[in-house]
N, C-alpha and C positions, 0 to 999 in steps of 0.2 A: 203595559203594551199588554196582548194578550197573547198567552201561552205559542207557540209556534213562529209568532211572526218574527222579520228580521229585525237586529237589534243593532246599535253601530258598537263596531269591536274596532278598537284603537291600541297599537302594540308602542310602548315605550323602550328602546333600546340604545345601549351604550356601555361603554367598558368599566369595570369598578369604580366606584367614587364618581361617577358623572352628574349623579344629581336624578337619576331614576326615581327612587322612591319617595322624593322630596317632589317631584312633579306629579308622581301618582297621588299622593296626597292630595297637592292641589285643587288636580282636576276633581279628585272624588269629593271634596270639600263642594266647591262649585255646582257642580252635579246634582249633590243631595240638598244643596242651598237652594236649587230651583225646582225642588221637587222629584228627581230623577231617580229611578231605582238602579244603582249601580254594581256590580260584580267585578270582582277581581281576580286574577291568576298571575301568580308569582314566579318563574321559574329559579329554581334552587341550584345555581350555576357554578356552585364553588365545591361541587360534589358532596358524598356523602348525605344522610338522612338530615333534614330538619330538627331542631331540637324538638323534643315533646316531653312535658312532663310526665316522666314514667311512675311518679307516687300516687297520681289521682287515678280512679278507677277503670277510664277509659285506656291511660297510658299502661296500666297492668295488665289489662285486655291484648291491648297491641304487643307487649311485651312479651305474654302468652301465647302469641302465634296468632292470634286472630288479622285476617285479612281487612276485616272491615270493622271498625270501632266509632260509636258515635256517641255523645253525651248531648243531652237537651236539659235548658234551662233559662227559664228568664225571655223566654221567645228566642235563645240563639240553639242552632245546632252547630255543634262540632264535629267532622268529620276525620278520618283517617282510613287509608283503603290503600293499601300497600297489592303492590303488582310489579315484575320487573322493571317494566320500562312505561310510563304515560307519553303518549302523542297529546299533543295540544287539541286535536278534533276529538279525542275520547273524554277528556274535560270539558270541551266547549260542549259536546252534546247531552253532558249532566247538567250541565247550565242550562240548557234548554227551555227544563221544566221550570225554572224561576222565571218567574216576573219581571224582569230587568229591562230598561232600556239602554244602557251604556254597559259596554263590559270593555275594561283597559287590563290589558296584559303587560306584564314588565319581563321582559328579555324574550325568549324564542326568537334570536334574530333569523332563521331560516324560514318561519313561516312569513306568505306574504298579504297580512293583514297591513292595512297603513299603519304608519310608521312616523315617531317620532324620534327622530336620531342626536342624542349627545355626544358633543364632541367639546374633549375637555385637553387634550394636545394634539398637536402636529401629527403625531403615531397615528392618531383617533381617526384621522380620515380614511384611510384603510376600510373603514366601517361601511363609508358612502359606496363602495364596489362592491360591499361582500352582503349587503341587504336590496331587498327590492321596496317598492311600492312605499316610496318614500314623501310625506305630506308636507316636513319643514324639518328644521334644523334648529336645536337649541345650543348653543357655543359659549364656551367660557373665553374670558379676557385672554387665556393662556393659549385658547386656539387662533392661531392665524387665519383669518376668515379670507378666503379666495371670492370676491367681488364678481366673479363671473360664474359663481354655484347659481343653476339652473331653478331650484327652488327656492321659495319661502326660509329666510333665515332672520333669528331672532336671537338678541347678546340674553344670556340667562339671568342679567338684571335689568332688563326689558317686561317685568313679569306682567303688566297692565297690556302690552302688545301681544304676547304669542297666546295669553291666557284668552282674548278679544278672539284670536283666530283659532286654537284650538274648541273655544266655545262652539263659533260657527261650523267648526267640522263635527263634535258630538251631537250638535242638533239636526246634521245631515240626514237623510235618509239612508241607508245601506246599500 
């Protein structure tokens, strides 16, 4: 994909332990196996700064107060950039310079990108009213599925069915 072109963005949302990261892994594997370049963004919603290895040089730079640190090796670039707050739009703007076909976002419930919602319990159903642009629901056996749900819904155990549906979504133009 040429720089500046639209790429598909999908969000995976759900409460803690609903299977978001596992679904992200499944989607990444399927897309990369098909030759797509995938970018991911995860919202660290549990508060605090995500773990950084302070014993490494870049971690030491960060600990010393650097706002941006990077380390490159073996074709990998790891960056850490500090500011008071990150908006998803700012992160996506940085991703615009990378040749990606798909961007998968874990979290950021309030954003308006197409969403896959994971539901584990009846209490999780409130999420359906709190988020926008839902393309499908994946539900656990512990969730009492309402058959009148107007959007596609798949059991978390129906991997072949929901992966086929999501693959079509990932391949649709933005």
